[in-house]
FIKE-752778 format. One line per field, with one value per residue (C-alpha): residue number from 1; residue in one letter; x, y, z. Coordinates in pm, 1 decimal. Layout:
! FIKE-752778
rovo = NUM / ...
bagu = A / ...
px = X / ...
py = Y / ...
pz = Z / ...
END
This chain:
! FIKE-752778
rovo = 1 / 2 / 3 / 4 / 5 / 6 / 7 / 8 / 9 / 10 / 11 / 12 / 13 / 14 / 15 / 16 / 17 / 18 / 19 / 20 / 21 / 22 / 23 / 24 / 25 / 26 / 27 / 28 / 29 / 30 / 31 / 32 / 33 / 34 / 35 / 36 / 37 / 38 / 39 / 40 / 41 / 42 / 43 / 44 / 45 / 46 / 47 / 48 / 49 / 50 / 51 / 52 / 53 / 54 / 55 / 56 / 57 / 58 / 59 / 60 / 61 / 62 / 63 / 64 / 65 / 66 / 67 / 68 / 69 / 70 / 71 / 72 / 73 / 74 / 75 / 76 / 77 / 78 / 79 / 80 / 81 / 82 / 83 / 84 / 85 / 86 / 87 / 88 / 89 / 90 / 91 / 92 / 93 / 94 / 95 / 96 / 97 / 98 / 99 / 100 / 101 / 102 / 103 / 104 / 105 / 106 / 107 / 108 / 109 / 110 / 111 / 112 / 113 / 114 / 115 / 116 / 117 / 118 / 119 / 120 / 121 / 122 / 123 / 124 / 125 / 126 / 127 / 128 / 129 / 130 / 131 / 132 / 133 / 134 / 135 / 136 / 137 / 138 / 139 / 140 / 141 / 142 / 143 / 144 / 145 / 146 / 147 / 148 / 149 / 150 / 151 / 152 / 153 / 154 / 155 / 156 / 157 / 158 / 159 / 160 / 161 / 162 / 163 / 164 / 165 / 166 / 167 / 168 / 169 / 170 / 171 / 172 / 173 / 174 / 175 / 176 / 177 / 178 / 179 / 180 / 181 / 182 / 183 / 184 / 185 / 186 / 187 / 188 / 189 / 190 / 191 / 192 / 193 / 194 / 195 / 196 / 197 / 198 / 199 / 200 / 201 / 202 / 203 / 204 / 205 / 206 / 207 / 208 / 209 / 210 / 211 / 212 / 213 / 214 / 215 / 216 / 217 / 218 / 219 / 220 / 221 / 222 / 223 / 224 / 225 / 226 / 227 / 228 / 229 / 230 / 231 / 232 / 233 / 234 / 235 / 236 / 237 / 238 / 239 / 240 / 241 / 242 / 243 / 244 / 245 / 246 / 247 / 248 / 249 / 250 / 251 / 252 / 253 / 254 / 255 / 256 / 257 / 258 / 259 / 260 / 261 / 262 / 263 / 264 / 265 / 266 / 267 / 268 / 269 / 270 / 271 / 272 / 273 / 274 / 275 / 276 / 277 / 278 / 279 / 280 / 281 / 282 / 283 / 284 / 285 / 286 / 287 / 288 / 289 / 290 / 291 / 292 / 293 / 294 / 295 / 296 / 297 / 298 / 299 / 300 / 301 / 302 / 303 / 304 / 305 / 306 / 307 / 308 / 309 / 310 / 311 / 312 / 313 / 314 / 315 / 316 / 317 / 318 / 319 / 320 / 321 / 322 / 323 / 324 / 325 / 326 / 327 / 328 / 329 / 330 / 331 / 332 / 333 / 334 / 335 / 336 / 337 / 338 / 339 / 340 / 341 / 342 / 343 / 344 / 345 / 346 / 347 / 348 / 349 / 350 / 351 / 352 / 353 / 354 / 355 / 356 / 357 / 358 / 359 / 360 / 361 / 362 / 363 / 364 / 365 / 366 / 367 / 368 / 369 / 370 / 371 / 372 / 373 / 374 / 375 / 376 / 377 / 378 / 379 / 380 / 381 / 382 / 383 / 384 / 385 / 386 / 387 / 388 / 389 / 390 / 391 / 392 / 393 / 394 / 395 / 396 / 397 / 398 / 399 / 400 / 401 / 402 / 403 / 404 / 405 / 406 / 407 / 408 / 409 / 410 / 411 / 412 / 413 / 414 / 415 / 416 / 417 / 418 / 419 / 420 / 421 / 422 / 423 / 424 / 425 / 426 / 427 / 428 / 429 / 430 / 431 / 432 / 433 / 434 / 435 / 436 / 437 / 438 / 439 / 440 / 441 / 442 / 443 / 444 / 445 / 446 / 447 / 448 / 449 / 450 / 451 / 452 / 453 / 454 / 455 / 456 / 457 / 458 / 459 / 460 / 461 / 462 / 463 / 464 / 465 / 466 / 467 / 468 / 469 / 470 / 471 / 472 / 473 / 474 / 475 / 476 / 477 / 478 / 479 / 480 / 481 / 482 / 483 / 484 / 485 / 486 / 487 / 488 / 489
bagu = X / X / X / X / X / X / X / X / X / X / X / X / X / X / X / X / X / X / X / X / X / X / X / X / X / X / X / X / X / X / X / X / X / X / X / X / X / X / X / X / X / X / X / X / X / X / X / X / X / X / X / X / X / X / X / X / X / X / X / X / X / X / X / X / X / X / X / X / X / X / X / X / X / X / X / X / X / X / X / X / X / X / X / X / X / X / X / X / X / X / X / X / X / X / X / X / X / X / X / X / X / X / X / X / X / X / X / X / X / X / X / X / X / X / X / X / X / X / X / X / X / X / X / X / X / X / X / X / X / X / X / X / X / X / X / X / X / X / X / X / X / X / X / X / X / X / X / X / X / X / X / X / X / X / X / X / X / X / X / X / X / X / X / X / X / X / X / X / X / X / X / X / X / X / X / X / X / X / X / X / X / X / X / X / X / X / X / X / X / X / X / X / X / X / X / X / X / X / X / X / X / X / X / X / X / X / X / X / X / X / X / X / X / X / X / X / X / X / X / X / X / X / X / X / X / X / X / X / X / X / X / X / X / X / X / X / X / X / X / X / X / X / X / X / X / X / X / X / X / X / X / X / X / X / X / X / X / X / X / X / X / X / X / X / X / X / X / X / X / X / X / X / X / X / X / X / X / X / X / X / X / X / X / X / X / X / X / X / X / X / X / X / X / X / X / X / X / X / X / X / X / X / X / X / X / X / X / X / X / X / X / X / X / X / X / X / X / X / X / X / X / X / X / X / X / X / X / X / X / X / X / X / X / X / X / X / X / X / X / X / X / X / X / X / X / X / X / X / X / X / X / X / X / X / X / X / X / X / X / X / X / X / X / X / X / X / X / X / X / X / X / X / X / X / X / X / X / X / X / X / X / X / X / X / X / X / X / X / X / X / X / X / X / X / X / X / X / X / X / X / X / X / X / X / X / X / X / X / X / X / X / X / X / X / X / X / X / X / X / X / X / X / X / X / X / X / X / X / X / X / X / X / X / X / X / X / X / X / X / X / X / X / X / X / X / X / X / X / X / X / X / X / X / X / X / X / X / X / X / X / X / X / X / X / X / X / X / X / X / X / X / X / X / X / X / X / X / X / X / X / X / X / X / X / X / X / X / X / X
px = 14781.0 / 14598.4 / 14223.0 / 14268.9 / 14485.7 / 14228.4 / 13957.4 / 14159.4 / 14229.2 / 13857.1 / 13759.7 / 14017.8 / 13908.5 / 13536.2 / 13421.0 / 13505.7 / 13318.6 / 13017.0 / 13027.9 / 13051.6 / 12766.7 / 12558.2 / 12618.6 / 12540.2 / 12215.9 / 12114.7 / 12176.8 / 11974.1 / 11688.4 / 11710.9 / 11701.4 / 11391.4 / 11223.6 / 11306.8 / 11170.4 / 10848.7 / 10827.4 / 10867.9 / 10604.3 / 10354.5 / 10425.6 / 10410.6 / 10074.2 / 9943.3 / 10056.6 / 9875.5 / 9559.1 / 9590.2 / 9620.8 / 9303.1 / 9121.3 / 9222.9 / 9104.1 / 8767.2 / 8715.0 / 8806.4 / 8595.6 / 8294.9 / 8275.6 / 8368.6 / 8081.1 / 8330.2 / 8557.2 / 8458.9 / 8629.9 / 8996.8 / 9138.7 / 8947.7 / 9027.9 / 9396.2 / 9382.6 / 9220.6 / 9501.4 / 9770.8 / 9611.4 / 9597.0 / 9960.8 / 10061.4 / 9872.6 / 10078.4 / 10411.6 / 10323.2 / 10200.7 / 10511.5 / 10765.1 / 10588.8 / 10569.2 / 10940.2 / 11013.2 / 11162.1 / 10872.9 / 10793.9 / 11156.7 / 11213.8 / 11019.3 / 11338.6 / 11490.5 / 11197.7 / 11087.1 / 11394.5 / 11310.1 / 10958.9 / 11010.4 / 10636.9 / 10284.9 / 9999.4 / 9648.9 / 9409.8 / 9083.4 / 8758.2 / 8874.3 / 9250.7 / 9539.9 / 9803.0 / 10164.4 / 10343.5 / 10716.9 / 11040.8 / 11033.7 / 11250.2 / 11100.1 / 11178.0 / 11078.4 / 11335.4 / 11578.0 / 11570.8 / 11425.0 / 11128.5 / 10824.3 / 10514.2 / 10196.1 / 10241.0 / 9961.3 / 9648.0 / 9654.4 / 9335.0 / 9276.0 / 9284.3 / 9375.5 / 9373.5 / 9205.1 / 9273.1 / 9095.2 / 9025.0 / 8865.8 / 8803.2 / 9067.8 / 8947.5 / 9067.5 / 8853.9 / 8881.3 / 8770.4 / 8651.7 / 8626.6 / 8267.3 / 8100.4 / 8124.4 / 8343.7 / 8433.6 / 8501.2 / 8686.8 / 8812.2 / 8686.4 / 8440.8 / 8401.3 / 8571.7 / 8328.8 / 8448.7 / 8276.7 / 8298.7 / 8056.9 / 8034.3 / 7799.2 / 7740.1 / 7737.1 / 7429.3 / 7302.1 / 6984.1 / 6773.3 / 6846.3 / 6515.6 / 6461.7 / 6168.7 / 6092.9 / 6176.4 / 6056.4 / 6371.7 / 6409.3 / 6688.0 / 6737.2 / 6852.0 / 6977.0 / 6750.5 / 6799.2 / 6955.0 / 6677.6 / 6680.0 / 6393.3 / 6315.0 / 6227.5 / 6153.1 / 6401.7 / 6477.7 / 6806.5 / 6783.9 / 6988.7 / 7300.3 / 7167.7 / 6917.8 / 6580.3 / 6384.4 / 6006.4 / 5843.4 / 5494.7 / 5351.8 / 5422.1 / 5405.7 / 5740.5 / 6079.0 / 6409.3 / 6783.9 / 6992.7 / 7243.8 / 7449.4 / 7166.3 / 6899.7 / 6619.3 / 6645.3 / 6317.0 / 6346.5 / 5993.9 / 6001.4 / 5711.7 / 5860.0 / 5735.2 / 5786.9 / 5936.0 / 6302.4 / 6357.2 / 6738.3 / 6731.7 / 6502.5 / 6711.6 / 7020.8 / 6852.9 / 6728.8 / 7054.4 / 7269.7 / 7046.8 / 7078.2 / 7456.1 / 7503.8 / 7304.2 / 7518.3 / 7837.5 / 7707.4 / 7633.6 / 7957.4 / 8220.3 / 8097.1 / 8424.9 / 8676.7 / 8874.5 / 9167.9 / 9405.0 / 9330.2 / 9474.8 / 9764.0 / 9905.2 / 10203.7 / 10286.8 / 10292.7 / 10060.9 / 9878.4 / 10166.1 / 10424.1 / 10190.8 / 10091.2 / 10453.4 / 10567.5 / 10278.2 / 10104.4 / 9760.2 / 9455.4 / 9513.4 / 9346.3 / 9018.8 / 8911.7 / 8559.8 / 8435.3 / 8509.3 / 8201.9 / 7922.5 / 7702.8 / 7692.1 / 7495.3 / 7740.4 / 8086.4 / 8067.8 / 7830.3 / 7943.9 / 7879.1 / 8067.5 / 8427.5 / 8536.0 / 8373.9 / 8584.0 / 8511.9 / 8597.6 / 8916.7 / 9035.4 / 8959.0 / 9166.2 / 9450.1 / 9442.6 / 9457.3 / 9740.3 / 9948.5 / 9908.3 / 9999.3 / 10304.4 / 10423.3 / 10402.6 / 10550.8 / 10848.0 / 10910.2 / 10884.5 / 11121.7 / 11367.0 / 11376.7 / 11426.7 / 11721.6 / 11888.6 / 11853.9 / 11829.5 / 12179.1 / 12029.5 / 11840.1 / 12155.2 / 12037.5 / 12267.2 / 12023.3 / 11891.9 / 11512.8 / 11308.5 / 10946.3 / 10843.0 / 10644.9 / 10291.5 / 10074.7 / 9756.6 / 9554.2 / 9721.4 / 9661.5 / 9300.6 / 9266.3 / 9430.3 / 9235.6 / 8891.5 / 8896.6 / 8988.3 / 9320.0 / 9656.9 / 9980.3 / 10301.6 / 10652.5 / 10938.6 / 11286.4 / 11651.9 / 11609.8 / 11895.2 / 11779.9 / 12096.7 / 12227.1 / 11964.8 / 11802.9 / 11430.2 / 11222.0 / 10844.9 / 10511.5 / 10158.8 / 9823.8 / 9508.8 / 9175.0 / 8931.5 / 8592.8 / 8416.1 / 8469.3 / 8203.7 / 8354.4 / 8141.4 / 7907.7 / 7931.0 / 7729.0 / 7973.7 / 7939.1 / 7559.1 / 7344.1 / 6972.1 / 6679.5 / 6327.2 / 6100.0 / 5814.9 / 6022.6 / 6008.6 / 6356.2 / 6499.0 / 6864.6 / 7070.1 / 7219.0 / 7425.5 / 7197.5 / 7290.5 / 7228.4 / 6962.2 / 6826.9 / 6723.4 / 6365.5 / 6043.2 / 5904.5 / 5971.1 / 6350.6 / 6556.5 / 6933.4 / 7165.2 / 7541.7 / 7710.2 / 7864.1 / 7512.8 / 7458.5 / 7766.9 / 7798.8 / 7771.9 / 7918.4 / 7751.4 / 7966.8 / 7772.2 / 8064.0 / 8442.3 / 8451.1 / 8151.4 / 8097.1 / 7799.2 / 7745.2 / 7428.3 / 7304.1 / 7114.1 / 6979.3 / 6955.3 / 6926.6 / 7164.2 / 7399.0 / 7312.9 / 7551.6 / 7540.2 / 7661.0 / 7786.9 / 7956.7 / 8064.9 / 8092.0 / 8101.4 / 7774.2 / 7639.2 / 7569.6 / 7260.1 / 7364.2 / 7021.1 / 6863.4 / 6486.8 / 6325.3 / 6263.9 / 6631.6 / 6742.1 / 6508.1 / 6637.6 / 7000.2 / 6936.1 / 6760.3 / 7030.7 / 7319.3 / 7144.6 / 7043.3 / 7387.9 / 7560.5 / 7326.6 / 7383.2 / 7759.9 / 7747.3 / 7459.2
py = 6650.6 / 6388.8 / 6412.3 / 6420.0 / 6731.5 / 6905.7 / 6819.1 / 6965.6 / 7284.8 / 7312.6 / 7276.6 / 7531.7 / 7792.7 / 7731.9 / 7637.7 / 7977.4 / 8147.7 / 7921.0 / 7987.3 / 8364.7 / 8363.7 / 8147.6 / 8384.5 / 8681.8 / 8523.1 / 8442.6 / 8803.6 / 8924.8 / 8694.3 / 8818.8 / 9178.7 / 9110.6 / 8935.5 / 9226.0 / 9478.2 / 9278.2 / 9257.2 / 9635.7 / 9686.9 / 9473.8 / 9635.3 / 9988.5 / 9907.6 / 9760.2 / 10067.4 / 10302.8 / 10093.0 / 10118.5 / 10496.5 / 10511.5 / 10282.1 / 10497.4 / 10810.5 / 10650.3 / 10540.2 / 10880.1 / 11086.7 / 10853.7 / 10895.7 / 11265.2 / 11506.4 / 11793.6 / 11636.3 / 11900.9 / 12168.0 / 12228.2 / 12179.5 / 11854.9 / 11736.1 / 11797.5 / 11581.1 / 11304.8 / 11331.7 / 11324.8 / 11015.8 / 10853.5 / 10938.4 / 10786.0 / 10470.3 / 10459.6 / 10499.1 / 10246.1 / 9991.6 / 10031.6 / 10010.7 / 9710.7 / 9534.3 / 9592.8 / 9434.7 / 9737.6 / 9834.9 / 10169.9 / 10268.4 / 10225.9 / 10537.0 / 10742.9 / 10481.4 / 10466.0 / 10830.7 / 10965.2 / 10733.6 / 10881.7 / 11209.0 / 11276.6 / 11155.3 / 11323.8 / 11332.8 / 11450.1 / 11564.0 / 11713.6 / 12069.6 / 12054.5 / 11845.6 / 11805.1 / 11706.0 / 11532.8 / 11575.7 / 11663.1 / 12028.2 / 12244.8 / 12262.4 / 12598.2 / 12473.7 / 12194.0 / 12347.6 / 12015.6 / 11866.9 / 11643.2 / 11515.0 / 11729.3 / 11831.2 / 12136.0 / 12396.5 / 12294.2 / 12378.3 / 12426.0 / 12322.3 / 12679.9 / 12846.9 / 13207.3 / 13321.2 / 13661.4 / 13799.8 / 14168.3 / 14320.7 / 13975.5 / 13851.9 / 13568.9 / 13274.9 / 12962.1 / 12697.9 / 12350.7 / 12043.6 / 11676.1 / 11734.0 / 12033.8 / 12280.3 / 12581.2 / 12911.0 / 13226.7 / 13523.7 / 13828.3 / 14086.7 / 14003.1 / 14282.1 / 14512.8 / 14420.9 / 14234.0 / 13898.4 / 13622.8 / 13343.5 / 12966.9 / 12700.5 / 12393.0 / 12378.4 / 12190.2 / 12061.4 / 12199.1 / 11884.2 / 11794.1 / 11761.9 / 11676.0 / 11608.1 / 11609.8 / 11282.4 / 11062.8 / 10952.3 / 10695.4 / 10537.7 / 10335.0 / 10476.9 / 10283.2 / 10380.4 / 10205.4 / 9905.1 / 9873.1 / 9963.0 / 10197.7 / 10341.9 / 10711.2 / 10953.1 / 11237.2 / 11562.8 / 11748.2 / 12111.4 / 12356.1 / 12153.4 / 11844.4 / 11560.8 / 11603.2 / 11286.1 / 11257.9 / 11085.0 / 10990.5 / 10889.7 / 11229.0 / 11421.5 / 11582.0 / 11631.8 / 11547.2 / 11536.1 / 11228.8 / 11281.6 / 10986.9 / 10741.7 / 10973.1 / 11184.9 / 11559.2 / 11719.5 / 12050.3 / 12189.9 / 12242.2 / 12191.6 / 12054.0 / 11892.8 / 11514.6 / 11543.9 / 11636.7 / 11928.3 / 11926.8 / 11794.2 / 12078.6 / 12333.7 / 12208.1 / 12223.9 / 12578.9 / 12725.4 / 12537.9 / 12654.1 / 13018.5 / 12991.4 / 12813.9 / 13081.8 / 13351.5 / 13171.0 / 13137.3 / 13507.3 / 13630.7 / 13375.0 / 13275.7 / 13377.6 / 13214.3 / 12935.6 / 12712.4 / 12957.9 / 13220.5 / 13015.4 / 13110.9 / 12874.7 / 12962.9 / 13248.4 / 13021.0 / 13085.6 / 12830.7 / 12774.3 / 12709.0 / 12484.6 / 12285.4 / 12233.9 / 12132.4 / 11912.5 / 11813.2 / 11935.0 / 11907.4 / 12130.7 / 12236.7 / 12361.5 / 12723.3 / 12648.6 / 12802.1 / 12605.1 / 12701.0 / 12688.5 / 12379.8 / 12216.5 / 11895.9 / 11771.5 / 11808.2 / 11990.2 / 11803.9 / 11890.4 / 11536.4 / 11375.7 / 11279.2 / 11359.2 / 11701.8 / 12015.2 / 12122.4 / 11785.3 / 11731.0 / 12084.5 / 12050.5 / 11730.7 / 11907.8 / 12189.5 / 11940.4 / 11751.8 / 12065.1 / 12207.0 / 11878.1 / 11832.3 / 12188.8 / 12145.0 / 11794.0 / 11911.3 / 12195.6 / 11969.3 / 11705.7 / 11966.9 / 12123.7 / 11781.8 / 11710.2 / 12029.7 / 11924.4 / 11544.1 / 11513.6 / 11652.5 / 11321.5 / 11122.6 / 11032.9 / 11050.1 / 11003.3 / 11225.2 / 11206.0 / 11257.5 / 11304.6 / 10986.4 / 10999.5 / 10887.9 / 10736.9 / 10901.1 / 10627.8 / 10702.7 / 11075.5 / 10997.9 / 10805.4 / 11085.3 / 11372.3 / 11213.5 / 11055.6 / 11115.1 / 10929.9 / 10872.1 / 10850.6 / 10745.7 / 10772.5 / 10561.6 / 10609.2 / 10547.3 / 10232.6 / 9983.1 / 9649.4 / 9456.1 / 9550.8 / 9820.3 / 10116.2 / 10091.1 / 10356.4 / 10321.7 / 10480.9 / 10358.8 / 10532.2 / 10405.6 / 10567.0 / 10612.2 / 10518.0 / 10479.2 / 10827.5 / 11055.0 / 11376.6 / 11400.4 / 11196.2 / 11060.9 / 10813.5 / 10540.9 / 10583.5 / 10590.8 / 10280.3 / 10238.2 / 10031.3 / 9964.5 / 10067.4 / 9851.5 / 9533.3 / 9337.4 / 9278.3 / 9481.8 / 9451.3 / 9760.4 / 9804.1 / 10027.3 / 10246.5 / 10069.0 / 9715.9 / 9533.9 / 9371.0 / 9709.4 / 9746.5 / 9918.7 / 10269.8 / 10368.3 / 10390.4 / 10594.5 / 10629.8 / 10675.7 / 10692.1 / 10353.5 / 10406.0 / 10438.8 / 10068.1 / 9978.3 / 9964.2 / 10301.4 / 10369.2 / 10533.7 / 10668.5 / 10630.9 / 10738.0 / 10754.0 / 10383.4 / 10249.6 / 10231.2 / 10061.3 / 9970.3 / 9955.7 / 9975.5 / 10279.0 / 10052.6 / 9678.5 / 9590.4 / 9322.7 / 9394.1 / 9270.6 / 8988.3 / 9083.5 / 9445.6 / 9508.5 / 9182.9 / 9036.6 / 9368.7 / 9172.0 / 9259.7 / 9395.3 / 9758.9 / 9923.1 / 10185.6 / 10346.2 / 10410.5 / 10426.4 / 10759.4 / 10631.2 / 10550.1 / 10883.2 / 11061.1 / 10860.1 / 10928.4 / 11301.5 / 11319.6 / 11133.5 / 11328.2 / 11661.9 / 11589.2 / 11474.6 / 11763.3 / 12020.0 / 11868.4 / 11895.5 / 12268.6 / 12361.8
pz = 7495.1 / 7683.5 / 7728.8 / 8105.0 / 8076.9 / 7857.9 / 8109.4 / 8393.8 / 8194.5 / 8104.9 / 8468.8 / 8584.2 / 8324.7 / 8282.0 / 8629.8 / 8786.6 / 8505.7 / 8561.8 / 8934.5 / 8882.4 / 8630.0 / 8861.1 / 9151.1 / 8925.9 / 8804.9 / 9159.7 / 9262.0 / 8963.8 / 9062.7 / 9419.8 / 9292.4 / 9083.1 / 9375.1 / 9605.6 / 9354.8 / 9320.0 / 9699.6 / 9731.1 / 9459.7 / 9649.9 / 9986.2 / 9842.4 / 9684.3 / 10009.1 / 10201.6 / 9961.4 / 9990.7 / 10369.6 / 10337.9 / 10127.4 / 10369.1 / 10666.3 / 10487.3 / 10412.0 / 10771.7 / 10912.4 / 10671.6 / 10686.2 / 11063.4 / 11069.0 / 11016.1 / 10986.7 / 10723.7 / 10467.7 / 10679.7 / 10600.9 / 10951.8 / 11003.4 / 10651.5 / 10712.4 / 11025.3 / 10818.9 / 10562.2 / 10830.1 / 10985.0 / 10641.3 / 10581.8 / 10914.9 / 10818.1 / 10496.0 / 10675.5 / 10946.5 / 10690.7 / 10474.9 / 10756.8 / 10911.3 / 10574.7 / 10515.0 / 10852.6 / 11025.4 / 11253.7 / 11408.7 / 11460.4 / 11087.9 / 10987.9 / 10977.8 / 10747.5 / 10503.0 / 10490.2 / 10306.6 / 10015.4 / 9988.0 / 9795.2 / 9775.9 / 9841.5 / 9657.5 / 9803.5 / 9532.7 / 9686.5 / 9561.9 / 9490.8 / 9538.4 / 9664.7 / 9933.6 / 9879.2 / 10164.0 / 10113.1 / 10295.3 / 10401.6 / 10621.5 / 10969.2 / 11125.8 / 11471.6 / 11472.6 / 11217.7 / 11034.8 / 10720.1 / 10779.6 / 10592.4 / 10635.0 / 10455.6 / 10238.2 / 10211.1 / 10025.5 / 9654.0 / 9456.1 / 9093.6 / 8963.6 / 8635.9 / 8516.6 / 8194.7 / 8041.9 / 7737.9 / 7674.8 / 7987.1 / 8135.1 / 8378.2 / 8601.7 / 8808.7 / 8774.2 / 9047.0 / 8938.4 / 9127.3 / 9036.1 / 8925.4 / 8755.8 / 9044.7 / 8969.1 / 9138.8 / 8937.2 / 9088.1 / 8899.5 / 8656.0 / 8379.0 / 8125.3 / 8375.4 / 8656.8 / 8967.1 / 9027.8 / 9287.9 / 9202.8 / 9247.9 / 9119.9 / 8909.0 / 8531.8 / 8419.1 / 8086.4 / 7936.1 / 7950.2 / 8315.4 / 8503.8 / 8870.3 / 9106.0 / 9477.1 / 9651.5 / 9935.2 / 10117.8 / 10395.2 / 10598.7 / 10914.8 / 11247.7 / 11548.5 / 11839.4 / 12175.9 / 12003.9 / 11741.9 / 11372.5 / 11292.0 / 10948.4 / 10912.3 / 10633.2 / 10616.1 / 10438.1 / 10423.1 / 10529.6 / 10732.2 / 10656.9 / 10833.7 / 10795.7 / 10966.5 / 11042.2 / 11076.1 / 11372.7 / 11246.3 / 11583.8 / 11739.0 / 11411.1 / 11495.5 / 11332.2 / 11498.8 / 11440.9 / 11527.4 / 11811.5 / 11943.1 / 11900.4 / 12041.0 / 11893.0 / 11949.4 / 11844.9 / 11658.6 / 11668.3 / 11291.3 / 11052.5 / 10729.1 / 10410.0 / 10383.3 / 10033.2 / 9999.4 / 9758.8 / 9731.2 / 9374.2 / 9265.9 / 9455.2 / 9274.1 / 8934.4 / 8992.8 / 9125.6 / 8871.3 / 8586.3 / 8696.6 / 8739.0 / 8403.9 / 8221.4 / 8383.3 / 8278.6 / 7922.1 / 7906.5 / 8063.6 / 7956.0 / 7610.7 / 7444.1 / 7682.4 / 7513.2 / 7602.8 / 7435.2 / 7703.8 / 7991.4 / 8219.9 / 8485.2 / 8706.0 / 8472.1 / 8166.0 / 7873.0 / 7659.2 / 7413.4 / 7684.3 / 7882.9 / 7574.1 / 7470.5 / 7819.9 / 7927.1 / 7605.6 / 7706.9 / 7482.4 / 7181.2 / 6861.8 / 7006.3 / 6977.2 / 7096.3 / 7424.0 / 7741.2 / 7941.2 / 7682.7 / 7675.6 / 7334.8 / 7292.0 / 7030.3 / 7185.5 / 7519.0 / 7746.9 / 8098.4 / 8227.2 / 7936.0 / 8020.4 / 7663.1 / 7643.1 / 7594.1 / 7950.6 / 8109.2 / 7911.2 / 7980.2 / 8352.1 / 8370.5 / 8189.4 / 8445.2 / 8732.9 / 8562.3 / 8496.7 / 8849.0 / 9018.8 / 8795.1 / 8857.8 / 9233.7 / 9222.6 / 9016.1 / 9259.5 / 9564.3 / 9428.2 / 9300.4 / 9647.6 / 9801.0 / 9572.2 / 9694.7 / 10056.7 / 10054.3 / 10201.1 / 10522.8 / 10541.8 / 10454.3 / 10103.7 / 9801.7 / 9514.0 / 9234.8 / 9274.1 / 8958.3 / 8859.1 / 8674.7 / 8352.7 / 8428.2 / 8156.8 / 8031.6 / 8202.4 / 8535.5 / 8501.5 / 8413.4 / 8739.9 / 8940.5 / 8780.6 / 8807.6 / 9155.2 / 9513.6 / 9512.9 / 9678.5 / 9478.6 / 9653.2 / 9507.9 / 9643.3 / 9497.6 / 9580.6 / 9792.2 / 9726.0 / 9583.3 / 9507.0 / 9163.2 / 9109.6 / 9279.8 / 9345.2 / 9165.4 / 9139.9 / 9224.5 / 9296.9 / 9248.0 / 9416.8 / 9333.4 / 9619.5 / 9475.0 / 9810.1 / 9947.3 / 10092.0 / 9954.9 / 9641.5 / 9424.0 / 9072.2 / 8871.6 / 8975.6 / 9352.7 / 9357.2 / 9393.9 / 9326.1 / 9452.1 / 9327.8 / 9614.6 / 9483.8 / 9503.4 / 9827.9 / 9979.5 / 9694.4 / 9607.9 / 9529.6 / 9182.1 / 8958.9 / 8749.7 / 8425.3 / 8559.2 / 8348.9 / 8665.9 / 8804.1 / 8683.4 / 8786.5 / 8789.2 / 9151.2 / 9172.6 / 9419.2 / 9453.5 / 9750.3 / 9793.2 / 9779.4 / 10123.7 / 10269.2 / 10196.7 / 10400.7 / 10778.7 / 10953.4 / 11296.0 / 11592.1 / 11873.7 / 12198.8 / 12418.0 / 12403.3 / 12485.3 / 12292.9 / 11916.7 / 11754.4 / 11389.7 / 11183.2 / 10822.8 / 10694.1 / 10418.7 / 10476.8 / 10105.8 / 9978.7 / 9684.8 / 9337.1 / 9252.4 / 8886.7 / 8905.2 / 9261.2 / 9361.0 / 9028.4 / 8837.5 / 8512.0 / 8345.8 / 8019.1 / 8097.9 / 7957.4 / 7706.2 / 7679.2 / 8016.9 / 8054.4 / 8139.0 / 8492.3 / 8541.9 / 8396.0 / 8635.9 / 8933.5 / 8835.6 / 8790.2 / 9127.2 / 9319.3 / 9166.1 / 9210.5 / 9571.0 / 9682.9 / 9508.4 / 9659.8 / 10004.9 / 9955.7 / 9877.7 / 10104.5
END
């Protein structure tokens, strides 16, 4: 056979295969690109949801109340949907296209969480996405004549309801370590008065800040840029840190006395006992030590690896998974009502992702079933909200040296934070605050005009101090205690 004939045969047989493989590879590349595009846009949408939540709660004095908080969540959720549909190029009318592929959004808050998922709407007789009732981080413990429900938060505040030793109790408070000491504080911040920044001393009492006017020797509250004098006679030093220490100490001692024998093995969640929960969710096992007794060696309440902290995160993890499984299972039974033919599943989150969810205000969005060429898109994104105003931790407090002219603000473990006169405030208090003058006018100002430390705030790449000085420990204790006491006033 001539070479020309072989060449023709080769071209006839091989070229179609090459063309098919080339087309297949191009489609695979397009699929990968589309998946990466969806990943980026889903992440951006979750960040927009977190940003919207921060803006709403920062400028909402009533955000701690459930009805107001729910409105903030709904606004955040709308920001997510709008961002996602716009990013995918389908605009406002595309919400009905995108929503069916969102089986759930989880908003983890300070003492519980919301799930936004498709639910039957009795008013419209249709299935639509809506916020389900708020669910607290609660677990039941039963041992002998003690049968209680403990509701956790993202910090050390707990609520105990039930019978202890046969006696009914309903108590709330913070768990505190033995060596925590606090002092009275001199606190100051700027207010915008008639277009000028003016600095005033303040104390927090009666659920609100009271500011001192030295010229008139009077106290006032701040209302839409104006001073409203109260006629009170107050001390210039804020005592919230001391109030926190006193009440937390009393509550902790009561917990030690009444719940000294409660261990992880006594837990019940959603009717499941410790063995079933441990087998299903892989919670922390092997410890028969008390959950609520302070132990300097392995149960420091502020330590993320303490028995208490690890168990609390397990409770949050189990409750969220139980509710998420139920929500997605219900959606699978009714997803055809939204014209979706896909078996939605609860993905397996890593320990690091659960750590981020169970220790922060956060938003987690799941998107599944969206066609992407050869494959079906299935992913989720979690964004932690570290700049919220809902509660305070070591990581969202910043500190300044009052004796330093034009002082910068720092993280407490920054080596550049020095001195013996250190005070801490929430990180958001160093950012721009808004002042609503009227429905049409909004002004912005800074409560603290200090600039951020490039080393620890801007760059964030610094050698953290492992052993804090006594002055820094005192400042940290004061700031945490004050902000926590203000939260639960």
